[in-house]
VEXDREN-2710 file (C-alpha; in Angstrom, 1 decimal):
% VEXDREN-2710
k/r/px/py/pz
1/MET/-163.1/-37.8/70.2
2/ASN/-162.9/-40.7/67.7
3/SER/-164.7/-43.7/69.0
4/ARG/-161.9/-46.0/68.0
5/SER/-159.7/-44.5/70.7
6/TYR/-162.0/-46.3/73.1
7/LEU/-161.3/-49.6/71.5
8/THR/-158.4/-51.5/72.9
9/ARG/-157.1/-55.0/72.1
10/PHE/-157.3/-57.9/74.4
11/ARG/-156.3/-61.5/73.8
12/TYR/-159.0/-64.1/73.3
13/THR/-161.1/-63.2/76.4
14/PHE/-164.3/-63.1/74.4
15/LEU/-167.5/-64.9/75.3
16/GLY/-167.3/-68.1/73.4
17/LEU/-163.7/-69.0/74.2
18/VAL/-163.8/-67.9/77.8
19/ALA/-166.6/-70.3/78.4
20/LEU/-164.7/-73.1/76.7
21/PHE/-161.0/-72.8/77.4
22/SER/-160.5/-70.6/80.4
23/VAL/-159.5/-73.4/82.8
24/LEU/-157.1/-75.4/80.6
25/GLY/-154.4/-75.3/83.2
26/ALA/-156.6/-77.1/85.7
27/GLN/-157.3/-80.0/83.3
28/GLU/-155.3/-83.0/82.3
29/VAL/-152.5/-82.1/79.9
30/PHE/-152.4/-83.8/76.5
31/ASP/-149.7/-83.2/73.9
32/VAL/-151.7/-82.1/70.8
33/ARG/-148.7/-81.4/68.6
34/ALA/-147.3/-84.9/69.2
35/ASN/-150.5/-86.6/68.2
36/TYR/-152.1/-84.4/65.6
37/THR/-151.2/-82.8/62.3
38/LYS/-152.6/-79.3/61.6
39/THR/-153.5/-78.0/58.2
40/GLU/-155.1/-74.7/57.1
41/TYR/-157.4/-74.3/54.1
42/MET/-159.7/-71.8/52.4
43/VAL/-162.8/-73.9/51.9
44/PRO/-165.0/-72.7/49.0
45/THR/-168.8/-72.3/49.4
46/ARG/-171.5/-72.4/46.7
47/ASP/-171.2/-68.6/45.9
48/GLY/-167.5/-68.7/45.7
49/ILE/-166.7/-67.2/49.1
50/LYS/-163.9/-69.0/50.9
51/LEU/-163.9/-69.8/54.6
52/PHE/-160.7/-70.0/56.6
53/THR/-160.6/-73.5/58.2
54/GLN/-158.2/-75.4/60.4
55/VAL/-158.1/-79.2/60.4
56/TYR/-156.3/-81.2/63.1
57/ALA/-156.0/-84.8/62.0
58/PRO/-154.7/-87.7/64.1
59/LYS/-151.2/-88.9/63.2
60/ASP/-152.3/-92.4/63.9
61/GLN/-153.7/-93.7/60.7
62/SER/-154.7/-97.2/61.9
63/GLN/-158.4/-96.3/61.9
64/LYS/-160.8/-93.9/60.2
65/TYR/-162.0/-90.9/62.3
66/PRO/-165.2/-88.7/62.4
67/PHE/-165.1/-85.0/62.1
68/LEU/-165.9/-82.7/65.0
69/LEU/-166.8/-79.2/63.7
70/PHE/-166.6/-75.9/65.5
71/ARG/-167.7/-72.7/63.7
72/THR/-167.3/-69.3/65.3
73/PRO/-167.3/-65.6/64.7
74/TYR/-164.8/-65.1/67.6
75/SER/-161.7/-66.2/65.7
76/ILE/-159.8/-69.6/65.9
77/PRO/-156.4/-68.8/67.3
78/PRO/-153.6/-69.7/67.1
79/TYR/-153.2/-69.1/63.4
80/GLY/-150.5/-70.6/61.3
81/PRO/-149.9/-74.3/60.5
82/ASP/-147.1/-74.6/63.1
83/ASN/-149.0/-73.0/65.9
84/TYR/-151.2/-75.5/67.8
85/ARG/-154.1/-75.2/70.2
86/ALA/-153.6/-76.5/73.8
87/ARG/-156.9/-78.4/73.5
88/LEU/-159.0/-79.4/70.5
89/GLY/-162.3/-80.9/71.8
90/PRO/-164.8/-79.8/74.4
91/SER/-162.7/-81.7/77.0
92/VAL/-159.4/-83.6/77.0
93/GLU/-161.1/-86.9/76.6
94/PHE/-161.8/-86.0/72.9
95/ASP/-158.2/-85.3/72.2
96/LYS/-157.1/-88.6/73.6
97/GLU/-159.8/-90.5/71.8
98/GLY/-159.1/-89.2/68.4
99/PHE/-161.3/-87.1/66.1
100/ILE/-160.6/-85.0/63.0
101/PHE/-161.1/-81.6/64.7
102/VAL/-162.2/-78.7/62.4
103/PHE/-162.3/-75.0/63.4
104/GLN/-163.7/-72.3/61.0
105/ASP/-163.9/-68.5/61.0
106/VAL/-167.5/-67.9/59.8
107/ARG/-168.3/-65.7/56.8
108/GLY/-167.1/-62.1/57.2
109/GLN/-164.9/-62.7/60.2
110/TYR/-161.1/-62.8/60.7
111/ARG/-159.5/-64.7/57.9
112/SER/-162.6/-65.8/56.1
113/GLU/-163.9/-63.9/53.1
114/GLY/-167.4/-62.6/52.8
115/GLY/-167.6/-58.8/53.3
116/GLU/-169.2/-57.5/56.4
117/PHE/-170.2/-59.9/59.2
118/ILE/-174.0/-60.1/59.6
119/VAL/-175.0/-60.7/63.2
120/MET/-177.5/-63.6/63.4
121/LYS/-177.8/-63.8/59.6
122/PRO/-181.4/-65.0/59.0
123/HIS/-181.9/-68.5/57.5
124/LYS/-183.1/-68.6/53.9
125/ALA/-185.9/-71.1/53.9
126/ILE/-186.0/-71.2/50.1
127/LYS/-182.7/-71.2/48.2
128/ARG/-183.1/-70.7/44.4
129/GLY/-179.5/-70.2/43.4
130/PRO/-175.8/-70.3/44.3
131/GLN/-176.0/-66.8/45.8
132/ASP/-178.6/-67.9/48.4
133/THR/-176.3/-68.5/51.3
134/ASP/-176.7/-68.6/55.0
135/GLU/-175.0/-70.3/58.0
136/SER/-176.9/-73.6/57.1
137/SER/-175.6/-73.6/53.6
138/ASP/-172.0/-72.7/54.7
139/THR/-172.1/-75.6/57.1
140/TYR/-173.4/-77.9/54.5
141/ASP/-170.7/-76.8/51.9
142/THR/-168.0/-77.1/54.5
143/ILE/-169.0/-80.7/55.4
144/GLU/-169.2/-81.6/51.7
145/TRP/-165.7/-80.3/51.1
146/LEU/-164.2/-81.9/54.2
147/LEU/-165.5/-85.3/53.2
148/ALA/-164.0/-85.1/49.8
149/HIS/-160.6/-83.5/50.8
150/THR/-159.7/-85.0/54.1
151/PRO/-158.1/-88.5/54.1
152/ASN/-159.0/-91.2/56.5
153/ASN/-162.4/-90.0/57.6
154/ASN/-165.3/-92.3/58.4
155/GLY/-168.0/-90.3/56.7
156/ARG/-169.6/-88.9/59.9
157/VAL/-169.6/-85.4/61.3
158/GLY/-170.5/-84.0/64.7
159/GLN/-170.9/-80.3/65.5
160/TRP/-170.9/-78.4/68.7
161/GLY/-170.5/-74.9/70.1
162/VAL/-171.4/-72.7/73.0
163/SER/-173.3/-69.3/72.8
164/TYR/-172.9/-67.9/69.3
165/PRO/-171.0/-71.0/68.1
166/GLY/-174.0/-72.9/69.6
167/TRP/-176.2/-70.9/67.3
168/GLN/-173.9/-71.8/64.4
169/THR/-174.5/-75.4/65.5
170/THR/-178.3/-74.9/65.5
171/MET/-178.1/-73.4/62.0
172/GLY/-176.1/-76.5/60.9
173/MET/-179.0/-78.7/62.0
174/ILE/-181.4/-77.1/59.5
175/ASP/-181.3/-78.7/56.0
176/ALA/-178.5/-80.7/57.4
177/HIS/-175.9/-82.5/55.4
178/PRO/-176.6/-86.3/55.5
179/ALA/-173.2/-86.9/57.1
180/LEU/-174.1/-84.8/60.1
181/LYS/-175.0/-87.4/62.7
182/ALA/-174.8/-85.6/66.1
183/SER/-175.2/-81.9/67.0
184/SER/-174.8/-80.3/70.4
185/PRO/-176.0/-76.7/70.5
186/GLN/-175.1/-75.4/73.9
187/ALA/-176.5/-72.1/75.2
188/SER/-177.7/-71.3/71.7
189/PRO/-179.8/-68.1/71.3
190/ALA/-183.1/-68.6/69.5
191/ASP/-184.6/-65.1/69.4
192/MET/-182.6/-61.9/70.2
193/TRP/-185.7/-59.8/70.8
194/ILE/-187.9/-62.2/72.9
195/GLY/-185.4/-63.6/75.4
196/ASP/-181.8/-63.9/74.5
197/ASP/-178.7/-61.7/74.5
198/PHE/-179.9/-58.3/73.2
199/HIS/-183.5/-58.0/74.4
200/HIS/-185.9/-59.6/76.8
201/ASN/-189.6/-59.1/76.1
202/GLY/-189.0/-55.9/74.3
203/ALA/-186.6/-54.4/76.9
204/PHE/-183.1/-53.6/75.6
205/ARG/-180.2/-55.2/77.4
206/PHE/-178.1/-52.1/77.3
207/MET/-174.8/-53.0/78.9
208/TYR/-174.4/-56.4/77.3
209/THR/-175.3/-55.3/73.8
210/PHE/-173.1/-52.3/74.0
211/ASN/-170.1/-54.4/75.0
212/TRP/-170.7/-57.3/72.7
213/LEU/-171.3/-55.3/69.5
214/ALA/-168.3/-53.1/70.2
215/GLY/-166.1/-56.1/70.2
216/VAL/-167.6/-58.2/67.4
217/ALA/-169.8/-56.2/65.0
218/ARG/-167.8/-53.1/64.1
219/VAL/-167.2/-52.1/60.4
220/ARG/-164.2/-53.8/58.9
221/ASP/-161.3/-51.5/58.3
222/PRO/-158.8/-52.5/55.6
223/VAL/-155.9/-51.2/57.6
224/ARG/-157.0/-52.0/61.1
225/ASP/-158.5/-55.4/60.4
226/THR/-155.9/-57.2/58.2
227/ILE/-155.9/-60.9/57.9
228/ASN/-153.2/-61.0/60.5
229/VAL/-155.4/-59.6/63.2
230/THR/-156.2/-62.5/65.7
231/THR/-157.6/-60.5/68.6
232/ARG/-160.9/-58.9/69.2
233/ARG/-161.4/-55.3/70.2
234/THR/-163.3/-54.5/73.3
235/PHE/-164.6/-51.3/74.8
236/ASN/-162.5/-49.4/77.3
237/TYR/-164.9/-47.8/79.7
238/GLY/-162.3/-45.8/81.5
239/THR/-163.9/-46.7/84.8
240/PRO/-164.8/-49.9/86.6
241/ASP/-168.2/-48.3/87.5
242/GLY/-170.6/-49.4/84.8
243/TYR/-173.6/-48.0/86.6
244/LYS/-172.1/-44.5/86.4
245/PHE/-170.8/-44.9/82.9
246/PHE/-174.2/-45.9/81.5
247/MET/-176.1/-43.2/83.5
248/ASP/-173.7/-40.6/82.1
249/ILE/-174.6/-41.8/78.5
250/GLY/-178.2/-40.7/79.2
251/PRO/-180.7/-41.9/76.6
252/VAL/-179.7/-44.9/74.6
253/ALA/-179.5/-42.8/71.4
254/ASN/-176.4/-41.1/72.8
255/ALA/-174.3/-44.2/72.6
256/ASN/-173.8/-43.9/68.8
257/THR/-173.3/-40.2/68.7
258/ARG/-170.8/-40.2/71.6
259/TYR/-168.9/-43.4/71.1
260/PHE/-169.7/-45.6/68.1
261/LYS/-169.8/-42.9/65.4
262/ASN/-171.7/-45.2/63.0
263/ASP/-168.9/-47.8/63.3
264/LEU/-171.5/-50.4/64.5
265/PRO/-174.1/-50.8/61.8
266/THR/-175.9/-53.6/63.8
267/TRP/-176.3/-51.2/66.7
268/ASN/-178.0/-48.7/64.4
269/GLU/-180.2/-51.4/63.0
270/TYR/-181.4/-52.3/66.5
271/MET/-182.2/-48.6/67.1
272/GLN/-184.4/-48.6/64.0
273/HIS/-186.2/-51.9/64.9
274/GLY/-187.5/-51.3/68.4
275/ASP/-190.6/-53.4/68.0
276/TYR/-190.9/-57.1/67.0
277/ASP/-191.1/-56.5/63.3
278/GLU/-190.0/-58.7/60.3
279/TYR/-186.3/-57.8/61.0
280/TRP/-186.5/-59.8/64.2
281/LYS/-189.2/-62.4/63.2
282/LYS/-187.0/-63.8/60.4
283/GLN/-184.2/-64.4/62.9
284/HIS/-186.6/-66.5/65.1
285/VAL/-184.8/-69.9/65.1
286/PRO/-187.6/-72.3/66.2
287/GLN/-189.6/-71.7/63.0
288/TYR/-186.9/-73.4/60.9
289/LEU/-186.4/-76.5/63.1
290/LYS/-188.3/-78.9/61.0
291/ASN/-187.2/-82.3/59.5
292/ILE/-184.4/-82.6/62.1
293/ARG/-183.5/-86.3/61.6
294/HIS/-180.2/-86.7/63.5
295/HIS/-179.6/-86.7/67.3
296/ILE/-179.5/-83.5/69.2
297/LEU/-177.8/-82.9/72.6
298/ASN/-179.2/-79.5/73.8
299/VAL/-177.4/-78.0/76.8
300/ALA/-178.3/-75.1/79.1
301/GLY/-177.4/-73.6/82.5
302/TRP/-180.1/-72.6/85.1
303/PHE/-178.1/-69.4/85.8
304/ASP/-177.2/-68.4/82.3
305/ALA/-177.7/-64.7/82.1
306/GLU/-177.2/-64.5/78.3
307/ASP/-179.0/-67.4/76.5
308/PHE/-181.4/-69.4/78.6
309/TYR/-184.5/-68.7/76.6
310/GLY/-182.8/-70.2/73.5
311/PRO/-182.0/-73.8/74.5
312/LEU/-185.5/-74.4/76.0
313/ALA/-187.2/-72.8/72.9
314/ILE/-185.0/-75.0/70.6
315/TYR/-185.8/-78.1/72.6
316/ARG/-189.5/-77.5/72.6
317/ALA/-189.5/-76.6/68.8
318/ILE/-187.8/-79.9/68.0
319/GLU/-190.2/-81.8/70.2
320/ASP/-193.3/-80.1/68.6
321/GLN/-192.2/-80.0/65.0
322/ASN/-190.5/-83.4/64.7
323/PRO/-192.8/-86.2/65.7
324/VAL/-190.0/-88.8/65.4
325/ASN/-187.2/-86.8/67.0
326/GLN/-184.0/-87.7/68.7
327/SER/-183.5/-84.9/71.2
328/THR/-182.0/-84.7/74.6
329/LEU/-182.1/-81.7/77.0
330/VAL/-179.4/-81.3/79.7
331/VAL/-179.7/-78.5/82.2
332/GLY/-177.2/-78.0/85.0
333/PRO/-176.4/-75.5/87.7
334/TRP/-174.2/-73.4/85.5
335/ARG/-173.6/-69.9/84.3
336/HIS/-173.2/-69.2/80.6
337/GLY/-170.9/-71.9/79.2
338/GLY/-169.9/-73.0/82.7
339/TRP/-170.2/-76.7/81.9
340/ASN/-167.1/-76.6/79.7
341/GLY/-165.2/-73.9/81.6
342/MET/-165.3/-74.8/85.3
343/ASN/-165.7/-77.7/87.6
344/GLY/-169.3/-76.9/88.4
345/ASP/-169.1/-77.6/92.1
346/SER/-170.2/-74.0/93.0
347/LEU/-171.3/-70.7/91.5
348/GLY/-170.8/-67.5/93.4
349/ASN/-171.7/-68.3/97.0
350/ILE/-173.7/-71.4/96.3
351/SER/-172.3/-74.9/96.5
352/PHE/-173.7/-77.8/94.5
353/GLY/-172.1/-80.7/96.3
354/SER/-170.3/-82.3/93.3
355/LYS/-168.3/-81.3/90.2
356/THR/-171.3/-81.1/87.9
357/SER/-169.4/-79.9/84.9
358/LEU/-166.9/-82.7/85.0
359/TYR/-169.8/-85.2/85.3
360/PHE/-171.4/-83.7/82.2
361/GLN/-168.1/-83.7/80.2
362/LYS/-167.1/-87.3/81.0
363/GLU/-170.4/-89.1/81.5
364/ILE/-172.7/-87.3/79.0
365/GLN/-170.9/-85.2/76.4
366/PHE/-168.0/-87.5/75.6
367/PRO/-170.0/-90.8/75.4
368/TYR/-172.6/-89.0/73.3
369/PHE/-170.2/-88.1/70.5
370/THR/-168.3/-91.4/70.6
371/TYR/-171.5/-93.3/70.4
372/TYR/-173.1/-91.4/67.5
373/LEU/-169.8/-90.8/65.6
374/LYS/-167.9/-94.0/66.3
375/ASP/-170.5/-96.6/67.4
376/LYS/-168.5/-96.9/70.6
377/GLY/-169.9/-97.5/74.0
378/GLN/-173.4/-96.4/74.9
379/SER/-175.2/-93.1/75.1
380/ASN/-177.7/-93.6/77.9
381/VAL/-178.8/-90.0/78.2
382/PRO/-182.5/-89.7/78.9
383/GLU/-185.0/-87.3/77.2
384/ALA/-184.2/-84.8/80.0
385/LEU/-181.3/-84.8/82.4
386/VAL/-181.8/-81.9/84.8
387/PHE/-180.0/-80.8/88.0
388/GLU/-182.3/-80.0/90.9
389/THR/-180.8/-77.1/92.8
390/GLY/-181.5/-76.9/96.5
391/SER/-181.3/-80.6/96.9
392/ASN/-178.3/-80.7/94.5
393/GLU/-179.3/-83.9/92.7
394/TRP/-179.3/-85.0/89.0
395/LYS/-182.7/-86.3/87.9
396/SER/-183.8/-88.1/84.7
397/TYR/-187.2/-87.7/83.0
398/ASP/-188.9/-88.9/79.8
399/ARG/-190.0/-85.3/79.1
400/TRP/-189.6/-81.8/80.3
401/PRO/-191.3/-80.5/82.4
402/PRO/-191.9/-83.7/84.3
403/ARG/-195.3/-85.3/84.3
404/ASN/-195.9/-85.3/88.1
405/VAL/-196.3/-81.5/88.3
406/THR/-199.3/-79.6/89.7
407/ALA/-200.0/-76.0/88.8
408/LYS/-200.2/-73.7/91.8
409/ASN/-200.3/-69.9/92.4
410/LEU/-198.2/-68.0/94.9
411/TYR/-200.3/-64.9/95.8
412/PHE/-199.1/-61.4/96.9
413/ARG/-200.8/-60.6/100.2
414/ALA/-201.0/-57.6/102.5
415/ASP/-198.0/-56.7/104.7
416/GLY/-195.5/-58.2/102.3
417/LYS/-196.8/-61.7/102.7
418/LEU/-196.7/-64.4/100.0
419/SER/-199.0/-67.4/100.2
420/PHE/-200.5/-70.3/98.2
421/ASN/-203.8/-69.2/99.6
422/PRO/-205.6/-66.5/97.5
423/PRO/-206.3/-63.1/99.0
424/ASP/-209.8/-62.5/100.4
425/GLU/-209.7/-58.7/100.3
426/LYS/-212.4/-57.3/98.0
427/SER/-211.3/-53.6/98.2
428/ASP/-210.0/-51.9/95.1
429/GLY/-207.5/-50.3/97.4
430/ALA/-205.7/-53.5/98.1
431/PHE/-202.4/-52.6/96.4
432/ASP/-198.8/-51.7/97.1
433/SER/-197.1/-48.7/95.5
434/PHE/-193.7/-47.3/94.9
435/VAL/-192.1/-44.4/93.1
436/SER/-189.9/-45.3/90.1
437/ASP/-187.3/-42.7/89.3
438/PRO/-185.3/-43.2/86.0
439/ASP/-182.6/-41.0/87.5
440/LYS/-182.1/-43.5/90.4
441/PRO/-182.6/-46.9/88.8
442/VAL/-182.3/-50.1/90.9
443/PRO/-178.8/-51.7/90.1
444/PHE/-178.7/-55.2/88.8
445/SER/-175.8/-56.1/91.1
446/ALA/-174.3/-55.0/94.4
447/GLU/-170.9/-55.3/92.9
448/THR/-169.1/-52.5/91.0
449/ARG/-168.4/-53.6/87.5
450/ASN/-168.5/-52.3/83.9
451/THR/-169.5/-55.6/82.3
452/GLN/-172.3/-57.8/83.1
453/GLY/-170.3/-60.7/84.5
454/PHE/-171.4/-64.3/85.1
455/LEU/-172.6/-64.4/88.7
456/TRP/-175.4/-61.9/89.1
457/MET/-178.1/-64.4/88.3
458/ILE/-177.4/-66.2/91.6
459/GLU/-176.4/-63.2/93.6
460/ASP/-177.7/-62.3/97.1
461/GLN/-180.6/-59.9/96.6
462/ARG/-180.6/-58.1/100.0
463/PHE/-179.1/-55.1/98.4
464/ALA/-182.3/-54.6/96.4
465/ALA/-184.8/-55.7/99.1
466/SER/-183.9/-52.7/101.2
467/ARG/-184.7/-50.1/98.5
468/PRO/-188.0/-48.2/98.7
469/ASP/-188.6/-48.8/94.9
470/VAL/-188.6/-52.6/95.3
471/LEU/-191.7/-54.5/96.6
472/VAL/-190.9/-57.6/98.6
473/TYR/-193.3/-60.5/99.3
474/GLU/-192.3/-63.5/101.4
475/THR/-193.8/-66.7/102.7
476/ASP/-193.7/-67.9/106.2
477/GLU/-190.9/-70.3/107.1
478/LEU/-191.6/-73.5/105.1
479/THR/-192.7/-76.4/107.3
480/GLU/-192.1/-78.9/104.4
481/GLU/-190.1/-78.9/101.2
482/VAL/-191.5/-77.4/98.1
483/THR/-190.0/-78.5/94.7
484/ILE/-190.8/-76.5/91.6
485/ALA/-190.3/-77.7/88.0
486/GLY/-190.9/-76.0/84.6
487/PRO/-192.0/-72.5/83.6
488/ILE/-192.5/-69.7/86.2
489/ILE/-195.1/-67.2/85.1
490/ALA/-195.5/-63.8/86.7
491/SER/-199.1/-62.6/86.5
492/LEU/-199.5/-59.0/87.6
493/GLN/-202.4/-56.6/88.0
494/VAL/-200.7/-53.2/87.8
495/ALA/-201.4/-49.5/87.3
496/THR/-199.1/-46.5/86.9
497/THR/-199.3/-42.7/86.7
498/GLY/-197.2/-42.9/83.4
499/THR/-198.0/-44.4/80.0
500/ASP/-195.3/-47.1/80.0
501/ALA/-193.3/-49.0/82.5
502/ASP/-191.0/-52.0/82.9
503/TRP/-191.8/-54.8/85.3
504/ILE/-189.0/-56.9/86.8
505/VAL/-190.0/-59.9/88.9
506/LYS/-187.5/-62.1/90.8
507/LEU/-188.1/-65.4/92.5
508/ILE/-185.8/-65.9/95.5
509/ASP/-184.9/-68.6/97.9
510/VAL/-184.3/-67.1/101.4
511/TYR/-182.0/-69.1/103.7
512/PRO/-182.9/-69.5/107.4
513/GLY/-181.3/-67.0/109.8
514/ASN/-179.5/-69.8/111.5
515/ALA/-178.0/-71.3/108.3
516/THR/-175.1/-73.3/109.6
517/ASP/-171.5/-72.3/108.9
518/ASN/-170.5/-75.9/108.4
519/VAL/-172.2/-76.1/105.0
520/PRO/-169.4/-75.8/102.4
521/ASN/-169.3/-72.3/100.9
522/PRO/-166.8/-71.3/98.2
523/ARG/-166.3/-67.8/99.6
524/GLY/-166.8/-68.4/103.3
525/VAL/-169.9/-66.2/103.3
526/ARG/-172.3/-66.6/106.3
527/MET/-175.5/-67.7/104.7
528/GLY/-178.0/-66.6/107.3
529/HIS/-181.0/-64.9/105.6
530/PHE/-179.1/-65.1/102.2
531/GLN/-181.5/-64.2/99.4
532/MET/-180.5/-66.5/96.5
533/LEU/-181.8/-65.3/93.1
534/LEU/-183.4/-68.2/91.3
535/ALA/-185.1/-66.5/88.4
536/GLY/-185.6/-63.0/87.2
537/GLU/-187.1/-61.5/84.1
538/VAL/-188.3/-58.1/82.7
539/PHE/-191.3/-57.1/80.6
540/ARG/-192.0/-53.8/78.9
541/SER/-195.6/-52.9/79.4
542/LYS/-196.3/-51.4/76.0
543/TYR/-196.0/-54.9/74.5
544/ARG/-198.6/-56.5/76.8
545/ASN/-201.0/-57.1/74.0
546/SER/-198.7/-57.4/71.0
547/PHE/-194.9/-57.5/70.6
548/LYS/-195.4/-56.1/67.1
549/LYS/-197.7/-53.2/67.9
550/PRO/-197.0/-51.4/71.2
551/GLU/-199.8/-49.6/73.1
552/PRO/-199.6/-47.0/75.9
553/LEU/-200.9/-47.7/79.3
554/VAL/-203.8/-45.6/80.4
555/PRO/-202.7/-43.7/83.5
556/ASN/-204.1/-45.1/86.8
557/LYS/-206.0/-47.8/85.0
558/VAL/-205.4/-51.4/86.1
559/ALA/-203.8/-53.6/83.4
560/LYS/-202.8/-57.3/83.3
561/ILE/-199.1/-58.0/82.7
562/GLU/-198.1/-61.6/82.3
563/PHE/-194.8/-63.0/81.3
564/ASP/-192.5/-66.0/81.6
565/LEU/-189.6/-66.0/84.1
566/ARG/-188.3/-69.2/82.3
567/ASP/-188.0/-72.7/83.6
568/ARG/-186.4/-73.7/86.9
569/TYR/-186.0/-76.9/88.8
570/HIS/-185.4/-76.1/92.5
571/ARG/-186.2/-77.5/95.9
572/PHE/-187.0/-75.0/98.6
573/LEU/-185.9/-76.8/101.8
574/LYS/-187.7/-76.9/105.1
575/GLY/-186.9/-73.8/107.1
576/HIS/-186.3/-71.7/104.0
577/ARG/-188.7/-69.0/102.7
578/ILE/-189.9/-68.2/99.2
579/MET/-189.6/-64.5/98.2
580/VAL/-190.7/-62.5/95.2
581/GLN/-189.3/-59.0/94.5
582/VAL/-191.0/-56.6/92.1
583/GLN/-189.3/-53.5/90.7
584/SER/-189.3/-51.4/87.6
585/THR/-185.6/-50.8/86.8
586/TRP/-182.7/-53.2/86.5
587/PHE/-179.8/-51.0/85.5
588/PRO/-177.6/-51.1/83.4
589/VAL/-178.5/-54.6/82.3
590/ILE/-181.8/-53.2/81.1
591/ASP/-182.1/-49.7/79.6
592/ARG/-184.1/-47.1/81.4
593/ASN/-187.8/-46.8/80.4
594/PRO/-188.8/-43.1/80.3
595/GLN/-192.2/-44.2/81.8
596/LYS/-193.7/-42.3/78.9
597/PHE/-195.0/-43.9/75.7
598/VAL/-192.3/-43.0/73.2
599/ASP/-189.8/-44.6/70.9
600/ILE/-187.2/-45.3/73.6
601/TYR/-184.4/-45.7/71.2
602/HIS/-184.8/-42.1/70.1
603/ALA/-186.0/-40.7/73.4
604/ARG/-184.6/-37.4/74.8
605/GLU/-183.6/-36.7/78.3
606/SER/-186.7/-34.6/78.7
607/ASP/-188.9/-37.7/78.1
608/PHE/-187.8/-39.4/81.3
609/GLN/-190.1/-38.9/84.2
610/LYS/-190.9/-40.3/87.7
611/ALA/-194.0/-42.4/88.0
612/THR/-195.9/-44.1/90.8
613/HIS/-196.5/-47.8/90.1
614/SER/-199.1/-49.9/91.9
615/VAL/-199.3/-53.7/92.2
616/TYR/-202.8/-55.0/93.1
617/ARG/-203.4/-57.9/95.4
618/SER/-207.1/-58.2/96.0
619/ALA/-209.4/-61.1/95.4
620/THR/-210.7/-59.7/92.1
621/SER/-207.4/-58.2/91.0
622/SER/-204.7/-60.6/92.3
623/SER/-201.1/-60.6/91.4
624/HIS/-199.3/-63.9/91.7
625/ILE/-196.6/-66.3/90.5
626/LYS/-197.7/-69.4/88.6
627/LEU/-195.5/-72.4/89.5
628/GLY/-195.4/-76.1/88.7
629/VAL/-195.0/-77.9/92.0
630/MET/-193.8/-81.5/92.1
631/LYS/-196.2/-83.9/93.8
END
């Protein structure tokens, strides 16, 4: 069957715009058409390619206005000079204040020229001629053209975006145009192999990559994809049961032969670049973040399942590589893009006590742009503004992580215990084992769904804790509060009967059994013994010594596996417990490891095998979680 029969149209429900504009009806209404004039242009770039661009300029000409630029591969509907957006800025305050809003289809997408769209087109550090283009140069050329051709501008430009448009914003920061005065990359990926959308520590994010590339990165068809197309194609699974669908695919290699039929060249490229080779290294964003001279507002969500590695890596690179930098980090209790697409008072079953997104929009984001682009008001954002989950409080710091943090280890102990006290067992037999069966992988969620969704990174984990292929370690009931801040490192001593294995470690806040029902809960869920997922990450064993050069495990030989679960800022309240779960599958978010040292992207069904995994917890071979605990 032709793969295109599986591709059906849907209207603007793709990642970037869902996060930005999904709740317009709940916000204050502002009449854009009555206050702005819309014009459409084909903006030329240095190599002659023209980019489709919409400009919304205020009708009030009594003052000069700065530009607010938004570049995206997801399309910029509605098209046509007489068709207006319902909202122009990140929030309605921007529309009322007055900016020159600019929206642009990036090179190779929708109504822009440029041939095939290149996913995460690498930056060209050295440009020798007009043909040397990248997203940085396209941003520069766009700004240059706008300044010369748009009346009544004040000579300043701000850029913002969430997710892929956030990455576009990050690219615009590099070799920036002098008129670019404020950039806000929000949930921007930084490395698609190390820790963002498509891979985590070498493990392939099967479901998400399959769905995203099917909708964004297919080969352009001159009949199917005319300039009048304003919707994105998405994959029709034919079932709501994604677990079954991806199990039925079998090995990852079958996805192309069964469904894509070489219509997704980026997918095929990924299959040819399983290791962290030059293909991936040249996409690594932090290496280019030098000489950043204007102010940066970097935004992330603690429960972002797509791009949490990116914002923290970008922030740290700016801090490390730009001694005199102007960079702010804001992290709230949000899912991917939630700060611009929801009130932020809750996520899943967890309440946060206030409308955190509205606070960010009105008190941080809006004053930031008006200050740097209009010299209006004040921008009092600190170096780091972070929301402490558990206590549900915003905190300000002059750096991230905070200074008053002490490194502590949480050790795995016998009988499923978890303790800040190290084990005293000397025996080599102090370990816990489980059988990992690729034919029965641990699901990533208790819900039936065929896309990843936004809530699984804060989901109740009791569905996994009861499985025999998940190890569970738990502290006693806390007699005092424990607040963690900064990176969470899993340090495991493991062995397996196979020659490769994935390791998934999850840090969990366990509510007390008598959790009261009078605590506000968005879904009316009884929270007794609720296992709230705080952080979870995967690591593919063969990359334990080098991401570039994989090595097999030696069967039944103990090996050290250490990896970052990423930063968190959370207070475990008195009466709660701290839990760690260890497993080897997380399906279909992560592809199945055959548990045999092979090229997984070309593995056959016969390569997949059961294996017995052991996690050691003795005094000499301890497994533990490294935490930063607030004093």
